C-alpha positions in Angstrom: -113.2 -113.7 -153.6 -116.5 -115.4 -154.7 -116.7 -119.0 -153.5 -119.9 -120.2 -155.2 -120.2 -123.4 -153.2 -122.5 -124.4 -150.3 -122.0 -126.9 -147.5 -118.2 -126.3 -147.3 -117.1 -128.2 -144.3 -113.8 -127.9 -142.4 -112.3 -130.9 -144.1 -112.8 -129.2 -147.5 -111.3 -125.9 -146.1 -108.2 -127.8 -145.0 -107.8 -131.6 -145.4 -106.6 -133.6 -142.4 -103.2 -134.3 -144.1 -102.2 -130.7 -143.5 -102.9 -130.7 -139.8 -99.5 -131.6 -138.5 -98.7 -128.2 -137.0 -99.9 -126.8 -133.7 -98.8 -123.2 -134.6 -101.3 -120.9 -136.3 -99.1 -120.4 -139.4 -98.0 -122.4 -142.4 -101.5 -123.6 -143.5 -102.0 -121.5 -146.6 -100.9 -124.3 -149.0 -103.5 -126.6 -147.5 -106.4 -124.1 -148.0 -109.0 -125.8 -150.3 -106.2 -128.1 -151.4 -108.4 -130.6 -153.1 -110.2 -128.0 -155.2 -107.0 -126.1 -156.0 -105.8 -129.0 -158.1 -108.4 -127.7 -160.7 -106.9 -124.8 -162.6 -110.3 -123.3 -163.0 -110.9 -123.1 -159.2 -111.6 -119.5 -158.3 -108.6 -119.3 -155.9 -106.3 -120.1 -158.9 -107.6 -117.3 -161.0 -106.4 -113.7 -161.0 -107.4 -111.4 -159.4 -109.3 -113.7 -157.0 -106.0 -115.5 -156.0 -105.1 -112.7 -153.5 -108.3 -111.4 -151.9 -108.8 -110.7 -148.2 -112.6 -111.1 -148.2 -114.2 -114.5 -149.0 -117.9 -114.5 -150.0 -119.1 -118.1 -149.6 -122.3 -120.0 -150.0 -124.5 -121.1 -147.2 -123.3 -123.6 -144.5 -119.7 -122.6 -144.6 -117.4 -124.1 -142.0 -119.6 -127.0 -141.0 -118.3 -130.4 -139.8 -115.6 -131.2 -137.3 -114.2 -128.8 -134.8 -111.1 -127.8 -136.6 -109.4 -124.5 -135.6 -107.0 -125.2 -138.5 -109.7 -124.2 -141.0 -109.7 -120.7 -139.6 -105.9 -120.6 -139.3 -105.6 -121.6 -143.0 -108.0 -118.9 -144.2 -106.1 -116.3 -142.2 -102.7 -117.6 -143.2 -103.7 -117.3 -146.8 -104.7 -113.6 -146.2 -108.5 -113.7 -145.6 -109.7 -111.3 -142.9 -113.4 -111.6 -143.5 -115.7 -114.5 -144.6 -119.2 -113.6 -145.6 -121.9 -116.3 -145.8 -125.6 -116.7 -145.1 -125.0 -119.5 -142.6 -121.9 -120.7 -140.7 -121.2 -123.8 -138.7 -121.5 -122.8 -135.0 -118.1 -124.1 -134.0 -116.4 -122.4 -137.0 -118.0 -119.1 -136.1 -116.7 -119.4 -132.6 -113.2 -120.4 -133.7 -113.2 -117.5 -136.2 -114.1 -115.0 -133.5 -111.4 -116.2 -131.1 -108.8 -116.1 -133.8 -109.8 -112.6 -135.2 -111.4 -113.7 -138.5 -114.7 -111.8 -139.1 -117.4 -114.3 -140.0 -120.2 -112.0 -141.2 -123.6 -113.8 -141.6 -125.8 -111.9 -144.0 -129.0 -112.8 -145.9 -128.4 -115.1 -148.9 -129.6 -112.3 -151.3 -126.8 -110.2 -150.0 -124.3 -113.0 -150.7 -125.6 -113.4 -154.2 -125.5 -109.6 -154.8 -121.9 -109.5 -153.7 -121.0 -112.4 -156.0 -122.5 -110.5 -158.9 -120.7 -107.3 -158.0 -117.3 -109.0 -157.6 -117.6 -111.1 -160.8 -118.8 -108.1 -162.8 -115.7 -106.1 -161.8 -112.7 -108.4 -161.2 -110.0 -106.5 -159.3 -112.7 -104.3 -157.8 -110.8 -104.0 -154.5 -108.5 -101.6 -156.1 -111.3 -99.4 -157.5 -113.6 -97.2 -155.5 -116.7 -98.8 -157.0 -118.9 -99.4 -154.0 -118.7 -98.8 -150.3 -119.6 -102.0 -148.5 -120.3 -101.8 -144.8 -121.1 -104.8 -142.5 -122.7 -103.9 -139.3 -122.6 -106.3 -136.3 -125.8 -108.1 -135.5 -128.2 -106.5 -133.1 -129.6 -108.3 -130.1 -132.8 -109.2 -131.8 -131.2 -111.1 -134.7 -128.1 -113.1 -135.4 -127.3 -111.7 -138.9 -125.1 -108.8 -139.7 -126.5 -105.9 -141.8 -124.9 -105.4 -145.2 -125.0 -102.0 -146.8 -123.8 -101.4 -150.3 -123.5 -97.8 -151.6 -122.9 -97.0 -155.3 -120.2 -94.4 -155.8 -121.3 -90.8 -155.3 -124.9 -91.5 -154.7 -125.9 -92.2 -151.1 -129.6 -92.0 -151.9 -129.4 -95.4 -153.5 -128.0 -97.4 -150.6 -129.1 -101.0 -150.6 -129.3 -102.5 -147.1 -129.8 -106.2 -146.7 
């Protein structure tokens, strides 16, 4: 799902009014609750309303130390969040909970947005192979490799 917003803090991911549980489930309704009142918000639009990969703008998950933000994303069905920059606490909470927070270069995020928006429903079509490699010791970003179908000679690694 392409979330073309930057500086998304944990209060925007899940507002405080939804934090009445201590279990890790039951938070999907609160995910991006303020934005979801807008019918044109991407999470309200098919086929983006049921994705498992969120591609967000820079500075995702900043703000307060709120584990509930990770729980809400996972409860909704997201397993991966891709961004060019994450809040440190969010990244740590994601790792502990089993949500992959993959930090890639902003040009990779923008390319993914274009690919997703050009082919809505792409997850059901074998259009591109997308591989995210864990960061190496020398850098903190993951490597993103996108392979067009049937042509490994045109891999794009960011």
